[in-house]
N, C-alpha and C positions, 0 to 999 in steps of 0.2 A: 518609330517616329521620324518624320522628315525634318531635318534642320537646315536652315539657310546658311549659317555661318560656322557652326560648330565643327564640322569636318574639314573646313578649309583653314582654320587657324592652326598652324603648325608651330608657331613661335611668336614671341612678343612683337617681332618685326612685322608679321602679318596683321597684328592687332592695330598697329599704328596707321594702317591704310583705311581703317573704318571711320566714318563720321560718328558724331555723338549719338545720333538717332540709330545708326547701325549697331553701335556698342550696346545700346539698351536692349535691342533685340537679341544680341549675343548673350547678354547677361541673363535674359529670361530663358534662353536655350541652355546655358550652363546650369541654371537652377533646376530646370526640369531633368536634365541629364544626371545631375548629382543626386537628386531625390530618387530617381529610377535605380541608379546603381547601388546606393547605400541601402535602399529597402531590400535589395537582393543579396548584397555582399556583406551588409553590416558596416558599421563605422560611425564616425561623428557627423551628425546631420545639422543640428541647429546652429552650431558655431560656424559651419561652412556656408550655410545659406546667408548668414548675416554678414559675411565678409566678401561677397562676390563683387559688388561695386567698388569697394575699397581696393581689392586685388586688381581689378581691371584698371582703375585709375593709376595705381602704382606702375604697372607694366606699360601703360600708355605713355607715361611721363618719363620714367627712368629707363635706363638701358642695361637691363640684366642680360647676361650674367657679369658683365663688367662692373656695373653698379651692383652692390651687395644688398639684397633684400633679405632680412632676417625676421622670421615669424616666431614670436615667443610661444612656447609650448609646441605649436605647429599643428594642432588638430583642426586648424582653419585653413589649410593649405590646398584643399582639393581643387579649387579653381586655378590656383597657381600651377599645380601639376598639369592640369589639362591645357592651360594656356602655353606651357613650356614644352609642348610636343609629346605629352605622355597620355593622350586620350585613349590610344589603343590599349595600353597597359592598365588604364584606369578601369576598364571593363572587369578586370580581375583584381580589383582593389583588395588590399590586405591579404594577398596570397603570395606564395613564392614566385608565381609566374606574372604577377602584376606589380602595381606600385604599393609601397608601404603607406601607412596612414599619417606619417609625420615626415618632416624634411630629413633627407638622408643624402649626405654629400657624395656617397658612393653611387647613388642612383642617378644623379643629374648635376651638371655644373651649375644649374640654376638654383639648386639647394646649396646656399652658401655655407651652411653649417648643419651638422646633424643635431636635432633637437627633439625633445619630447617631455621635458620637465619645465616647470614654471619659473618665470622671473629671471631668465638668463640672457635675454636678447640685448639688454642694454650693456651689460659687461662685455659680451662678445662683440657688439657693435663698436664700443670704445676701443677695444683691443685692435679691431680691424682698421679703425680710423687712425689710430696711432701708428700702426704698421705702415699704412699708406703714406703718412707724412714723413716718417723716418726714411722710407725708401723713395720718396719723391714721386710717388705714383699719382695718378689722376682718376679717381672714381668716387662715386657717392656712396654713402652708407646709410641705410634706412632700417631702423628697428621698429617692428610692429609689435606692440604689447597691449594686452587687455587690461581693463580696469581691475579684473580679478587678480591678475599677476602682480599688480601694484601692492597687494596685501602682503607680498613676500619681501622680507627685509632686504634681500639682495638687490632688488630694484632700487631701493633708496641709497644703498651703498654706491651703486653705479651712478645714480643721479648726482649724488654729492660730488663725485669725481668728474663727471661730464661737465657740470656747471663750472667747477673750478678750473678745469683744463681749457675751456673754450673751444674744445675740438669741433671740427666741422662734421656734423652728422645730424640726421633727422630722426626724431622719435615720433611715431604715429601711435597715439593713444586710442585704441579701438574700444570705445566705452559702450558696453551693452548691458551693464548693470548685473552681469552674471559671471561666475567662474563655471563651475559645474552646478553647484547649488546657488541660490541667490546670494549675491554679495552682502557682506556684513561689515560693520565697523566704521570708524571715523573717516577712513579713506574713501569708502563708498559714499558717505554723507557729503564729503567735500566735493566729489565729482558731481553729485546731484546738484549742489549749489552752482557749480560751473555750468552744468547743462541748463539750469534755469536762468542763467545770466546771458543766454544767447542774445536776448533783446539788447543788452549792453553792446555787444559787438556790432549789431546792426545800427544802433544809435551812433556809435563812434564813427562807423564808416560814412554814414550820412553826413555827419558834422564835418568830417575831414573833407569830403568832396565839396561841400558847400563853402567852407572857409577857403579852401585852395583856389576856388574859382573867383574869389573876389579880386578885383583889379587893384594893383599897387600894394595893398596891405596884406594879401593873403599869406605870403610867406612869413611875414613878421608875426601874424596872428598864430600861424602854425607852430612857430618856435615857442611862443608863449604857452600854447596849448600843450606842447610836449613837457614843459616845466611842471604843469599841473596834472599831467596824465596819471602819475602814480597815485596821487591823492584821489583822483576820480575812481580809479580801479579799487582802491582800498575801501571806498564807500560802497560801490556797486557790486564788488565781487569778493568781498572779505579778504582782500589781497590775494594775489596769485602766487602760490607757493613756488611754482617752477621759475618764475622770473626773479624771485628773491634768491633762488639758488644759481642764477646766472644762465638760465635756459629761456630762450625767446618763446613765448606762448602765443599760439593762434587758435582760435575756436571759441566755442564748439561749432562744428559744421555737420550738416546732415550727411551721415555716412552712406546713404543710398542715393544721393544726388550726384550722378556721375559728372555732369558738367562742372558743378562747383568744386568737386574733388580735383578734377583735372586742372582747374584754374589755380587752386591754392597750391597744389604740388608744383605746378610750373613756376609759380611766383617765388617759391622759397628754395627750389632745388639747388641753387648755386650760391646761397647765402653762406658766408664764411664764419659761421658760429653755430652753436648747438640750437636746434629748433625743435619745438614740440607742437604737433598738429593734433588737436583733440577732435575726433569724429565720434558722433553718436550713431550707433547702429542697433538693430533689433535681432537677437538670435531667432533663427528660423524664418527670417524675413521672406515673404512670398509663398510660404507653405503654411496655411492657416493652422493646422494641427500642431506644427512645431512652434509657431508664434505663440499659441495659447499655452503650451506646455514645453518650454525650452529645456527644462531639466530632464523631462521624460525622453525627449528626442536628442539629448546630448550625445548618447551612444545608442546605436540601434543594433540589435542582434541580427546575424545573417538569417535570411529566410530558410526555414527548415533545420535550423541548428538543433542538435540533440539537447534536450533540456536536462539539467541536473539540479539538484536541490542546493541552493546557495547557503554556504556557512553564514553569510552576512544576516540572513533572515533569523537564524538561530540567535546570533549575537544581539540583534535589536529586541527580539521577543524576550529572551532570557534576562538581559540586563534590565529591561523595563519592569519585568515581573519582580525581580529581586529588589529593585529600587522602590517598589510599592511599600516594602516593609523595612528597608534599610536606607536611612537618610544620609549615610556617608557616601553613597554611590553617586559619582558624577561621570558624565560621558563627554568626550571631547572629539571633535573632528576638525580636519583642516580642509574645509569646503567640499567635503565628500560625504554628506549625510546619507544620501540615497545609496551610493556605491558601497559604503561600509555598513549599511543596515541600521543606522541610527535615526532614521526618520521617525520611527515609532517612539523611540525614547524622547525625541524632541517634542512630540505631541503630548506625551503622557507626563513628562517631567521637565517642562520648559525651564524652570528655575535652576535646574541642575544639568542643563545641556549647554555646551559652549562650542559654537562654530567660530574658530579664530581666523578664518580665511586661509589663504595659501601660505601658511607660516608654521611649518613643522617644527622649527627650532623653538619658536615661542611656545608652541603647544606642549613640547616635551618639558620645558622648564616651568611652565605654568602648572603643569600636572605635578611637578616636584613640589611646588609651593602649596598646592592643595593638599598633597599627601603629608607634608610637613605639619600641617595644621589638623591632621587627624581624619581627613576625608579619604575616600577610596576612589581614585580617578582611573578611568579606563580610556585609553587613547586608541581609537580605531583608525588604522591607516594602512594604505597599500605598502607592501614590502619595499618597492623601489622608491617610494617617497619618504619612508622612514630613514633612508640613507641621509637625507638632508639634515636630520637632527642628531647625527651620530655623536658629536662632541657633547651635546646636551645630555644624551643618554649616559655617557662616560662620567661627565663632571658633575652634573646636577642631580641625576637619579641614582646612578650606582655608587658613586663615591659617598653619597649621603645614605645609601641603602634604604631608599624610600619605596613604599609599596605602591608603585605605579605599575599598572598592567597595560602592556602593549598588545593590542589585538591586531596581528599582522595579517591582513587580507592579501589576496593575490600573490601569495608566496609560491615560488616555483615558477615554471614556465608559463607564459601568458598568451602564447599563440599570436593572433593577429595584431595585438597592440605593439608588438615588435620590440626591437633591441633596447630601447630606452626604458621599457617597462618590465623587463624580465626580473622576477623576484628570486634570484638564485644566489644571492650573496648574504642573506640575513643570518643564516646559521653561522657562517664564518665570522661575520663582523660583530655578532652578539656574543659568541662563545668565548672570545678572547677577553671580554670585560668581566672583572671580578664582581661578585655579589648578585649577578643576575641568573635567574632560572629560565630555561627555554624548553617549552614543550610543544607537542604537535598531536592533534586528535586523529583518530583513525576514521571517524565519521561524525555526523551531527550529534548523535546521542553522547558520544564522548566529549565533544565540545561543550555540550551543556554541563556534563559533570565537571569539566575542568573550570568552567566559569563559577560553578557553585563552590568548588574547592578553593578557588582563588579569593573568595570573599574574606577568608580568615588567614590568607597567606601574607605575612607581613614583611615583604621584601620585593625587590624589582622582579617582574615576571613578564615573559613574552610568550604568547600563544600564536603559533603560525599555522596558516592553512591556506590552500588555494581557493579559487573563486567558488567552486562547488564540488560536490561529490555525488556519485551515482549509487554506490552500494552501502547498505547498512550492515553492520556486523553484529546486530543484536544489542541487547542492553549492555551498557557500559559498566564495567567493574568499578568499584570505588577507587578513588585516586589516592595514592600515597607518594609522597615526595621521592623522586628518583627511582621509582619501582616500575618495571616494565610488565607487560602482559603477554603470556604465552597463548597465542591464538590456536595453535595446533602443535600437539606434542609429536616429537620425533626422536631420532637417536643421534647420528653423528653428522648430519648436515643441517646447518642452522642459518636461517635467513632473518637478518635484523633489519626491520622496516621502519624508517622514520617518516610517518605520514601516510595518508590514505592512498596516494598514487603508488607509493612503494608497496604498500600492503596489497593493493589490487593486482599488481604485477606478480607478487610472490604467491598469492593464493591461486594462481593458475597451476601451480605445482601440487600434485596430489599424492606423490610418493610418501609412503608411511614413514620413511626414514628422515623425511625433511621436517624439521621444527621451524614454525613460523612465529616470529615475535613482533609484537606491537610496541615499538620503541616510543612510549609516550613522553619520556623525558630525554631530551638530547643533552641537556646539562641540568643537573648532574647525571652522570652515567650510572646505570645499575651495575656497580662493580661486583656486587655479590653474585649476580647472574653471570657476569663475564668471567669471574673466577671459576664458576662451575663448568664452563664450556671451553676453557683454555686447555685443551688436550691435543696431543699430537695427532690422534686419529680423526679429529673434527675438521670439517670444512665450514668456514664462516663467510658469508657474504653480507655486506652492509649495503643498504639502498638509501638514497636521499635525492630529493629534487632540489639540489643545491650544488654549488661548485665543490669539487673534492678538496681543494686546498683550504685548510682550516675548518673543514666541515666535520659532520658526525663521524664518518668512516675514519678519518685521520685521528679523531679523538679516541675511538676504539683501539686503533692500531698503537697509538701512543701509550695507551694504558697497558695493553698486552706487553709492549716492549719494556715498560717500566717494572713489570713483575716477572719477566721472562716469558716471551711468546713461545707457545708450542703449537697452537692451532694455525691452520692455513687460512689466511684472510685475504679476501678480494673486496675492493671498494668500488661501488657503482655510483656514479654521480657526473656532474657536468665538468667538462674540461676547462682549463684556464684560458677561456676565450669568451668574447661576447657572442650571444646567440642571435643570429640574424634570421634563422629559419622561423617562418610564421605559422607552422603547423606543429602544435604541441605534441600530437601523437608521434610524428616523425622524430621529434627531438628526443622524446622519452625512449623510443625504440632504438635510437642511435646510441644512447648511453647504456643500453643493455636491459631496459625494463620490458623484457619480452620473454615469453615461455621458452622459446628456443634458446636464447642466449643464457638464461638461468640454468637450463638443463645442461648446456655445454660446460658451464663452469662447475656445476655440481659433480658431473661425471667425467671430467677431463682426464682423470687417472684410472678410469674404469676399463 
């Protein structure tokens, strides 16, 4: 496709040479190019299409990278990456040779902060603004945050501090009525009222212009009008929460009207106080399929991606079926109904389904309250997002030993979603907590059995699994607390596999001397089995798609040491470092999940 401007914009400086009409053409080119690339490479589509005009206006008015532009979550930054000189690398989006899908400070100086989780941009922005003032520097700070991210409590902690501090910074509320699923709750309702009050903003502007133009008395009337302004707002806008917190509010504005956005950003960019600009955008704007189904087009799979059966589908179907006859069961999501498989439950058991928004801390503690009153709550959540509710797991669920079940999706490496979404810490951060049981299925059949077993398990429970699996290992044996399953009998070489990725790697070994074990329970360990293999002639290898520190392998080694280790033990897992590699297969191969490496370890003394 021939583009008029797309290939000529190498930096925001080039952008500033364009007229508003030329910017609109460039916006259309960006939209076409992003759709073309995402449909080929996979990635976040609807959110990026909705933020194109907003991103153009920000770069047109502000002077990045000196001015700091912070994008909350960051899955709407594709236009930002292209504008800032990364078009060539964008062709290979979400691969090791291209750009990553989220802001990454290692990738470009224009990415002011590495981001990938929700509700963080306000706190980061205030920290940067305060550092600027302490050091007597001179730049602007702009935090772009979606209305979905406002359901996260951290955003309000930051707002409270920003308003009290009076710090010079700009908050852009990108209000598209969506996070990943449709937004829910009182905050969403409040923003709806503000959007509907746009007529108030227009009315106020017309009155101001009219009064100010009156000869002799215009200024006096304006001063009187300011005295009654707050009363007028209270009547017409149900009071503006932000201004009551000390943050000057402007809006709402059409987030796809480039001219208006440039005007408003230009008018407020040098105000010496906290400012909030409220813009209304549409996810998927300009691409009809994505506009109609923004949740479906939130994340698009790469063209030709090898399909695997998702664990999340099993979760949704099984929980829904169990809930038909068990009124104790409730399901909870943090704005991730589709991703975690709970959409079916939401349809079939609406009264026992709770989407709390992007609020994992609240979700965990609410689940504890439900469990305390005799219900059976299941919180389905991505591994990297459950980290946000860690204290609540410790203090509210496990301290009280309540039967909350955590269904931990996207456990292990996640590939193209990148460094902020890797789920390789959950075994470590969960296993150190008293009272919790941690298990992992080898395939979908076993996940179903674990869910069935969990119904009568009266204590905190975590079931971890990656996005999907390819191989079925036959009918699952019945589940017994802390008991492992021997998949293949052997003699003196034992492979202990925590999860289906580990098991898939181990099952490449066909030597009759090799015993392969499905470690269904990571905590508690099957100490009876471990005692039986703790012999000097035995070689034991543990596998886990988790960091080694604090993980399954170290638990095994610690147990052996406590009873007098005799077996030779090797631990395979991720190193003590963040995983930047966007190719899951490469990462797993690097940590030794390959036939060649396993054989080298098994026969190293042969």
